[in-house]
Structure formats: C-alpha cells, structure tokens
C-alpha positions in Angstrom: 112.3 126.3 108.4 111.8 127.7 105.0 109.2 129.7 103.2 107.2 127.7 100.7 103.6 128.2 99.5 101.4 125.1 100.1 98.1 125.2 98.2 96.3 122.4 100.1 97.0 124.1 103.5 96.1 127.5 102.0 92.8 126.1 100.8 92.2 124.5 104.2 92.9 127.9 105.8 90.3 129.6 103.7 87.7 126.9 104.4 88.4 127.1 108.2 88.3 130.9 108.1 84.9 130.9 106.3 83.6 128.4 108.9 84.9 130.5 111.8 83.3 133.6 110.3 80.0 131.8 109.9 80.1 130.6 113.5 80.9 134.1 114.8 78.2 135.7 112.6 75.3 133.3 113.1 75.7 131.5 116.4 75.7 133.4 119.7 75.7 130.5 122.1 76.0 126.8 122.5 78.6 124.1 122.0 79.5 125.0 118.4 80.1 128.7 119.2 82.0 128.2 122.5 83.8 124.9 122.2 83.9 123.7 118.6 85.0 127.2 117.4 88.0 127.0 119.7 88.7 123.5 118.4 88.7 124.9 114.8 90.6 128.1 115.5 93.9 126.3 116.3 93.4 124.2 113.1 93.0 127.5 111.2 96.2 128.9 112.7 98.1 125.7 112.0 96.9 125.6 108.4 97.7 129.3 107.9 101.3 128.8 109.1 101.7 125.6 107.0 100.4 127.6 104.0 103.6 129.6 103.9 106.2 128.0 106.2 107.8 124.6 105.7 108.8 123.2 109.1 108.4 120.1 111.1 104.7 119.7 111.9 105.4 119.1 115.6 107.2 122.5 115.9 104.2 124.3 114.3 101.7 122.4 116.4 103.6 123.2 119.7 103.9 126.9 118.6 100.2 127.2 117.8 99.2 125.5 121.0 101.5 127.7 123.1 100.1 130.8 121.4 96.5 129.7 122.0 97.3 128.9 125.7 99.0 132.3 126.0 95.9 134.1 124.7 93.6 132.1 127.0 95.8 132.9 130.1 95.8 136.5 129.1 92.0 136.3 129.4 92.4 135.1 132.9 94.4 138.3 133.6 91.6 140.4 132.1 93.9 141.7 129.2 90.9 143.5 127.6 90.4 145.6 130.7 94.1 146.2 131.1 94.3 147.5 127.4 91.0 149.3 127.7 89.6 147.2 124.8 86.5 145.7 126.5 84.2 147.8 124.3 86.0 147.0 121.1 84.0 144.2 119.5 86.9 143.0 117.2 89.3 142.8 120.1 86.8 140.8 122.1 86.3 138.4 119.2 90.1 138.0 118.6 91.3 137.9 122.2 88.2 136.4 123.8 86.6 137.7 126.9 86.8 135.1 129.5 89.0 132.2 130.6 87.7 128.6 130.5 89.5 125.4 131.1 87.3 123.8 128.4 88.9 126.2 125.9 92.3 124.8 126.7 91.0 121.3 126.2 89.5 122.3 122.8 92.8 123.9 121.7 94.7 120.7 122.7 92.3 118.4 120.9 92.3 120.6 117.8 96.1 120.6 117.6 96.2 116.8 118.2 93.7 116.4 115.4 95.4 118.5 112.8 98.8 117.2 113.7 97.7 113.6 113.2 95.9 114.5 110.0 99.0 116.3 108.7 101.5 113.6 109.6 99.3 110.7 108.4 98.6 112.5 105.0 102.3 113.2 104.6 103.1 109.5 105.2 100.5 108.4 102.7 101.1 111.1 100.0 104.9 111.2 100.3 106.5 111.4 96.8 
C-alpha cells in the first residue's frame, strides 16, 4: 500500500458525492433514496480510497464492505440512541437510522460492481 493520487478515481469520487448529495437533498423516499443510494455510497467510498491509496483492489473492496456492514450493524444496535445523536440530522444521514437487510445487499452489489469495473479497466488500460 502506497499513497498516490489517482485523478480518474478522484473525479469519480466527486461525481458520486454530487449524486449522493442530490439524492439526499431532493428525494425523501423510494428505491433511489433507500436502496440505490446505499449501492452508490460504497462506490463513493471505494473511489475516495482509490483516489489517494494504491493497493490491491480486492483489499480496498473488502475494507469498504466491512466498514459499510459495521455501520449497518451499529444501526441494529441503535448507535444513534446510545450516542444521544438521534436529533442530529447530520449524524442520522451519515450513520443511518435503521437496520435493513436490503442495505447489506445493496452494499455488496455496489462493491462487486466497482471491483469488477476497476479490475476490468486496469486489465484493458494497463500500460
């Protein structure tokens, strides 16, 4: 693992972040807000890490997925209530407010998608 700036992943991070902000700001319910947003958030995290860290894509994918699962299981344990942050809107957005199995599925599919894209692009574009 080394630190190295990667412009394409940084640009992808900015696009994903903009998309997530739009989803959070303009959609209050439905598939895109509750499921597709979860699918995209792991892609955003993966791209952010790949923007600055050069490591095997599989290691990054597993780390991001483990982190996403950890946050989701903390929701099952009512972490917002434990930390007395239920009224904090930013904490609710970042940590989420309720556990759903469908979120775990969305995280897994998102990581599989970005991992396959990353590894296929590197095979095609390898210098």
